[in-house]
N, C-alpha and C positions, 0 to 999 in steps of 0.2 A: 489703540493696536500697536504692537512691537512693530519696529522697522526691521529687527533682526532676529535670528532664531534664538529660542527659549534654552537650547542645549546646542551647544557646538562642539564636536569632537575634532581635534586636531590629529590627522593622519601620523604614524611613527615613519622614519625613515625605510623601512624596509616592508615588503607585502608580509600577509599570512599573520599568523597568530603569533605569541612570543613561544619560544623555544628554551628559554630560562630565565632563571631569577624565581623571587617570591612573588607569588601571586594568590589571591583570595577569592572564594566563590564570587559571584555575583559582578565582580569587574567587566569593564568595557574596552576595547581595543581596537582602534581602526589602523589598519593598515595603509600602506602608502597608495595602493590601487583601489582603495575608499571599499573594501570590504570590511564589516563589522563582525568582530567576535565577542562572544561571552564565555567567561570562565563560570564553567559548572561543577567543577572541582580544585581544589585549592592545592598548592604546590606540590609539583613544578607546574600545576596547571594543566586542565582539561578545556580545550575550547571548542564550541559549536560556532560554526558560520551563521550569522543571522542574515546575512544579505543573500543566503540561496535561496532558490524558489521553493517554495512551502509543495508545490506539487509537479513531479517532473511529468509532463506530457509527452507521451511517446506514440507512434503509430502502434495500432491496435494488435497485440500478440494473442493468439487462441491457445489458451494453457489448458483446457479440457473440452472435449464435445463427445458428450455420452452417446450420441447417434454413431460415431466410427470408434468407441472403444469402451468397454465398462457398462453398457447398456444403461436403461434408465433406471432412477430409482423409483423402487414401489415400495407400499407400504411397509413389506416384509425387509426391505432393505432400505432404510431411511438416511443415510448419512455417507458421504464420502469425501475422505481427504483429497484435495486436489493441489499438486507442487507447483505453486507459483514461481517461485524462486529457481526451481530446476528448469524450466521452460524458458525463464529470461536469461539464464546463463547460457544455453543452447543458442536463442535466437540472436543475442547480441553480436555474435559473429558473423551471424549470417545476414542480418536484416539491419544493424543500427552499427553505428561509427561507434569505437571503442569509447566507454564511460556515459553513454546515454543514460543507461540503467544501471545505477549503482547495484553492486551484488547484495549489501545491507540494507535492502529495504526493510521499514518497520511497518507500512502500511500499502496497499494496494488500492487503486482507485479501477474498479471493475464494471464490466458490462455483463448481466446476469439474464441469460434469456431460457425461458420456460417451451418445449415444442414438444409437439404429438401428445400433448395434455390428455389423459383420460381421468375424467371427474375434476374437480374442483380442489384446490390446496394452495401453498404457498412453498416458496423456497428462505431458507434464510444461510446466510455465510457468516461466516467468525471464526476465531482464530481457536486453537486446541480440539478439545476432543468432544464428543457430543453433549456432556453433562456441563460444557461450557456455554450452553445456548443460553440466551437472556429473554426468551419467549417472543422476541420481535421477528418479523417475516421483512424480506427485501424484497419480492416480487410476488403478487398474489395471481394465481392462473384459474379458469375455468376450462371445462370439459372442452377438446379440440381447439383450444385457444394458442398462439404462439404469442409472447409476450415477452418484453425486456424492460429492465430497470438497473439504474447505476447504482452500485454499494462503493461504500469506502468503508475497507475491516481492517485493522491489525493482521500482520500475519503470525503465525505460532512461533513461539520462544521456545517450545520444547521441539519441536519440529520446524525448525528454520526456514520460513518462505512457504509455508502450507497454511490453508484456508480450510474450513470445513464445511462443506453445502448439505444441510439438512431439509428432507421434505417432511412437509406436514399435509398429508392428504393421501390420496390414490396413485396415481404414477404421472411420472414427467420425465423428458430426455431434459438434460440441462446444458449449458455452453456457458463457457466462463471467458471472456476475453479483458485480457489487462489491458486499461489504456493510460493509466499513470501511476506514480509511486512517490512515496513519501520516504524521505530520508530517516 
């Protein structure tokens, strides 16, 4: 067993990723503050922070509740777009310190709840229009059941910050709470 690290990066004098000089895809850089950066595009260099948390946990934000707006999904209206980023932007000023939820999230960690269910069915959450549905579900429900499940999904690139919630089955109200995000 080795008594020292297999790889040791020496911090640079300054904090942060390099802002000048020639750099290549795949370079790693450690700032004086111990933050590790990776170059993902060549000169002058586009850098991603590898020391940032993979998911930012937040106090839950209710981004949609069909019981108070929009009504339940029914077999005749089987999907609805939910604007996650818009609700986040509004909530940041009210409930969070600045910077808690980044404006450019790529994915959301949500709690998806079915309420007031009529018949059996499922809900699926995904990025993009209904045609993007992969055939999987995030939560299954039975008649008169209230049930929830976590879902991690990318947000739409075409309509930034939105996800689509799709119903397979009869009818249910649904609630989407954002509990975390991915940069």
